[in-house]
TORZA-422444 format. One line per field, with one value per residue (C-alpha): residue number from 1; x, y, z. Coordinates in Angstrom, 1 decimal, decimal comma. Each point is the difference from the previous one (the first is absolute). Example, Ala and Ser with C-alpha at 12.3 -4.5 7.8 and 13.67 -1.06 7.14 Angstrom:
! residues 2
num = (1	2)
xx = (12,3	1,4)
yy = (-4,5	3,4)
zz = (7,8	-0,7)
This chain:
! residues 292
num = (1	2	3	4	5	6	7	8	9	10	11	12	13	14	15	16	17	18	19	20	21	22	23	24	25	26	27	28	29	30	31	32	33	34	35	36	37	38	39	40	41	42	43	44	45	46	47	48	49	50	51	52	53	54	55	56	57	58	59	60	61	62	63	64	65	66	67	68	69	70	71	72	73	74	75	76	77	78	79	80	81	82	83	84	85	86	87	88	89	90	91	92	93	94	95	96	97	98	99	100	101	102	103	104	105	106	107	108	109	110	111	112	113	114	115	116	117	118	119	120	121	122	123	124	125	126	127	128	129	130	131	132	133	134	135	136	137	138	139	140	141	142	143	144	145	146	147	148	149	150	151	152	153	154	155	156	157	158	159	160	161	162	163	164	165	166	167	168	169	170	171	172	173	174	175	176	177	178	179	180	181	182	183	184	185	186	187	188	189	190	191	192	193	194	195	196	197	198	199	200	201	202	203	204	205	206	207	208	209	210	211	212	213	214	215	216	217	218	219	220	221	222	223	224	225	226	227	228	229	230	231	232	233	234	235	236	237	238	239	240	241	242	243	244	245	246	247	248	249	250	251	252	253	254	255	256	257	258	259	260	261	262	263	264	265	266	267	268	269	270	271	272	273	274	275	276	277	278	279	280	281	282	283	284	285	286	287	288	289	290	291	292)
xx = (-1,4	1,1	0,3	2,2	-1,8	2,6	-1,4	-3,8	-0,9	0,3	-2,1	1,1	0,9	-3,1	-1,6	2,6	-0,5	-4,3	0,6	2,1	-2,6	-2,5	1,8	0,3	3,8	1,7	0,9	2,6	-0,4	2,8	0,1	1,8	-2,6	-3,8	-0,6	-2,6	-2,6	-0,4	-0,3	2,6	3,2	1,8	3,6	1,7	2,9	3,3	1,0	3,2	0,8	1,7	-0,5	-3,4	-0,9	2,1	-2,1	-3,3	0,6	1,2	-2,9	-2,6	1,2	-1,1	0,2	-0,3	0,2	-1,5	2,0	-2,3	2,0	1,5	0,3	-2,4	0,1	1,7	1,0	0,2	2,9	1,3	0,9	1,1	1,6	2,3	-3,8	-1,2	3,0	0,4	-4,0	0,0	3,5	1,1	-3,4	-0,5	3,5	-0,6	-4,1	2,0	2,8	-2,9	-2,0	3,1	1,2	-3,3	-0,4	-2,9	-1,5	0,1	-2,2	1,6	-2,1	1,8	-1,2	-0,5	2,2	3,0	-0,4	0,6	-3,2	1,7	-1,9	-3,6	-0,5	-0,3	3,2	0,3	2,0	3,4	-0,4	3,3	-0,9	1,0	-1,4	-0,5	-0,4	1,5	-3,4	0,6	3,9	-0,5	-3,0	2,4	2,8	-2,5	-0,6	3,7	0,9	-2,9	0,9	3,6	-1,3	-2,7	0,3	-3,2	-2,0	-3,1	0,2	-3,4	-0,1	-2,9	-1,5	-2,5	-1,0	-3,7	-2,8	-1,3	2,0	-1,4	-1,3	-1,9	-0,8	0,4	1,1	3,3	2,9	-1,1	-3,6	-0,7	1,5	-1,9	-3,4	0,8	0,1	-3,0	-2,2	0,9	-0,7	3,7	1,7	2,3	3,4	1,1	3,5	-0,9	4,3	0,8	-0,9	-0,4	-1,3	-1,8	0,0	-3,3	1,2	-2,4	0,8	3,7	0,1	-2,0	2,5	2,8	-1,3	-1,2	3,9	1,4	-2,8	1,4	3,9	0,9	3,3	1,4	-1,4	-3,3	-2,1	-2,9	-2,3	-3,1	-0,5	-1,0	2,6	-1,9	0,9	-1,4	-2,4	-1,2	-0,3	-1,6	-2,8	-0,6	-0,3	-2,6	-1,9	-0,1	-0,7	-2,9	1,4	-1,1	0,0	4,1	2,0	3,1	3,0	3,2	3,1	3,7	2,8	1,8	-2,8	0,9	3,5	1,9	2,8	-0,1	-0,1	-2,8	0,3	-2,5	-0,8	0,2	-2,4	1,1	-0,3	-2,5	1,2	1,7	-2,1	-2,9	1,8	1,5	-3,3	-2,0	-2,3	-0,4	0,6	-3,2	-0,8	0,0	-4,0	-0,6	2,5	-2,4	-2,8	0,9	1,0	-2,8)
yy = (-6,7	3,6	0,8	3,9	0,8	2,2	1,8	-0,1	2,8	-1,6	-1,9	-3,3	0,9	1,4	-3,2	-2,0	1,4	0,6	-4,2	-0,5	2,4	-2,2	-3,1	1,6	0,6	2,9	2,3	2,9	2,1	1,7	2,3	2,8	2,9	0,2	-1,7	-3,6	0,3	-3,1	-0,8	-1,1	1,6	2,4	1,2	2,2	-2,0	0,7	-2,6	1,1	0,6	-2,5	1,7	0,4	-3,4	-1,2	2,3	-1,1	-3,6	0,3	2,0	-2,5	-3,5	-1,8	-3,9	0,8	3,2	-0,1	2,5	1,2	3,5	0,5	2,2	-1,2	3,0	-2,0	3,3	2,0	-2,7	0,6	3,6	-0,2	-3,6	1,8	0,1	-3,3	-1,6	1,5	-1,1	-3,0	-1,2	1,7	0,1	-3,8	-0,5	2,2	-1,7	-3,2	0,6	1,4	-3,3	-2,5	2,5	-0,4	-3,9	0,7	-1,9	2,1	0,2	2,5	0,7	0,0	0,6	-2,6	3,1	-2,1	-1,5	1,0	-1,5	-2,1	-3,1	-1,3	-2,2	1,2	1,0	-2,5	1,0	-1,5	1,8	2,3	3,3	2,7	3,7	2,2	3,5	1,4	-0,7	-3,9	0,4	1,4	-2,6	-2,5	1,9	-0,3	-3,1	-1,1	2,4	-1,1	-3,9	1,1	1,7	-2,2	-3,6	-1,2	2,6	-0,4	1,7	0,2	1,2	1,9	1,0	3,1	0,9	1,0	-0,2	2,6	2,5	-0,5	1,4	2,3	-2,9	1,7	-2,4	0,6	-0,8	-1,0	-0,7	3,5	1,2	-1,6	0,5	3,6	-0,2	-2,0	2,2	3,0	-1,8	0,5	-2,7	-2,1	-1,0	-3,1	-2,0	-3,2	-0,9	-0,4	-2,9	0,0	-2,0	3,2	-0,8	1,2	2,2	-1,4	-4,0	0,9	1,1	-2,9	-2,7	2,1	-0,3	-3,8	-0,2	1,9	-2,6	-3,0	1,2	0,3	0,7	0,4	1,8	-0,2	1,7	1,2	0,9	-0,9	-4,1	2,5	1,5	2,8	2,8	3,3	0,2	-3,7	1,5	3,1	-2,4	-1,4	2,9	1,8	-3,3	-0,5	3,8	0,0	2,7	-2,1	2,6	0,8	1,0	-2,4	0,9	-2,2	1,6	-0,7	0,2	2,3	2,4	2,0	1,8	-1,0	0,1	-3,4	-3,1	-2,5	-3,7	-1,4	-3,5	0,0	-2,8	-1,9	-3,5	-0,4	-3,9	0,6	2,2	-2,6	-2,6	1,5	1,2	-3,2	2,0	1,9	3,8	1,4	1,3	3,5	-0,9	-0,7	2,8	2,4	-1,4	0,7	3,5	1,1)
zz = (21,6	-0,2	-3,6	-1,4	-3,3	-1,6	-2,9	1,6	-2,0	-3,3	-1,9	1,2	3,1	0,9	-1,2	2,6	2,8	-1,0	0,0	2,9	2,6	-1,5	1,1	3,9	-0,5	1,8	-2,7	-0,5	-3,2	-1,0	-2,7	-2,0	-1,3	0,5	3,4	-0,3	2,3	1,4	3,4	1,2	1,0	-2,8	-0,6	-3,2	-1,0	-2,5	-1,0	-1,7	3,7	1,4	3,9	-1,0	-0,5	3,0	2,2	-0,8	-0,2	3,5	0,7	-1,6	1,2	-2,5	-0,9	-3,7	-2,5	-3,4	-2,5	-2,3	0,0	-3,3	-3,3	-2,4	-2,5	-3,0	-2,0	3,1	0,8	-3,1	0,6	3,3	0,7	2,6	1,8	-1,0	1,6	2,9	0,9	-2,2	1,0	2,9	1,4	-0,1	1,7	2,6	0,9	-0,2	2,2	2,7	-0,7	0,9	3,0	1,3	-0,8	-1,9	-3,1	-3,4	-3,0	-2,6	-3,3	-3,1	-3,9	-2,9	-1,6	0,9	-3,2	-3,6	-1,7	-3,0	1,4	-1,3	3,6	2,9	2,2	3,0	3,1	-1,5	-2,8	-1,3	1,1	-3,2	1,0	-3,0	2,2	3,2	2,4	-0,8	0,2	3,5	0,8	-0,7	2,1	2,9	0,1	-0,5	3,2	1,5	-0,2	0,7	3,9	1,2	0,5	-1,4	-1,5	-2,0	-3,6	-1,8	-3,6	-0,9	-3,9	-1,0	3,8	-0,3	2,9	2,8	1,6	4,0	2,0	-2,2	-2,4	-3,9	-2,8	-0,8	-2,5	-3,6	0,2	1,8	-3,4	-2,5	2,5	0,0	-3,7	-0,7	2,3	-2,2	-2,9	-1,4	-2,3	2,0	-1,9	1,7	-1,3	-1,5	-0,4	4,0	2,1	4,2	2,8	1,9	3,7	1,8	3,4	2,4	-1,8	0,6	3,5	1,0	-1,7	1,5	3,6	-0,8	-0,5	2,9	1,8	-1,5	1,3	-3,9	-1,3	-3,4	-3,1	-1,3	-2,9	1,2	-2,5	-1,7	-2,5	-2,4	-3,1	-1,8	-2,2	1,5	-3,0	1,7	3,0	-1,0	-1,9	3,6	2,2	-2,3	0,0	3,9	0,1	-2,3	-2,6	-2,9	-2,4	1,4	-3,5	0,7	-2,7	-0,5	0,1	0,3	2,6	-2,8	-0,2	2,8	0,4	4,0	1,7	1,1	-1,7	0,9	-0,8	-2,6	2,5	3,8	0,4	3,3	0,8	3,5	0,4	2,2	2,7	-0,7	1,2	3,0	0,9	-1,3	-1,9	-4,1	0,1	-1,2	-3,5	-1,1	-0,5	3,3	1,0	-1,9	1,2	3,4	-0,3	-2,3)
C-alpha cells in the first residue's frame, strides 16, 4: 500500500509516517515547512492551492491519503479567521477532492473542539457539534466539506495531542511544557476546571492505520480512554518522569486571558473505535509509560 501523509512535519503526521514505514508501507511525506528527515520521498506542499494538491497526488499516486495538515493555533485562528478557513476548510476540501479523483482512501483528522463543552459525559460521534471559537468552527466546516467531496472518508476526532516529534524523538505538547518547568524547579499552574481525553500521537497513528487497514469509514473519536483535567494529567507526568518534588498548583481557565474561548469539557467516547477494531483504546497512564 502506498500512503501519502499530508502534514508529515507535524507531531501527528510524523508519527503516522513513522508507523506506516515500520509497517512496510510505501510512504510519501508532504510537508508545509521544515522537511521531515524520514527515509522516504518528501514534497513541500501548500494545501490551500488546489493545483499544488492535485499535482502532488497525481505524482504520488497513493492508495490512501492521511491528512494531518491543519492550522491548530487556536488563538491564531481567532485573530486570522481567513487563514484558518483557507487551511482547515478549503485545504481539507482540496485534499479530499484529489483523493477522490485518485480513487484513494482518505483519513481526515479533526478535533474535539467541534464541541461546545457543555456536557458532563464523554461526547459520542453522533453528539451535536457546537464550536465556541474559529478553530472549532473551521475544523467542523472542514469535516463537512470532506464528507461532501469524498464518497467514503474516515474522519478522526482527536483531543489534546501530545507525544514525541519524529524522527528526532523530542517530547512535544503538554508534557514537554510540564517537564521543562519541573526540571527548572518552577511552579507548575494547571487547570482543574477543564477535562479532556488526551490523544497520544504514537497510539493515535497506530489506530488510524489500523482503521485504514480494516477498511473503515465514517467518524471516529480517537483518544485515550481517560478523561482528566490538565492538573491530573500533570500529576501523572511528573510521577512517571520521577519528579517527586515538582510543585503543581491548581489554577482556572479564567486565570489566562486568551483570544479564543476554550470548551471546558471535551472528553471523547471511544466505544465506536474500540468496536471497529475489537480492542480497547489505551489509558493515559499506559500512554505516558510508553512516552517516558
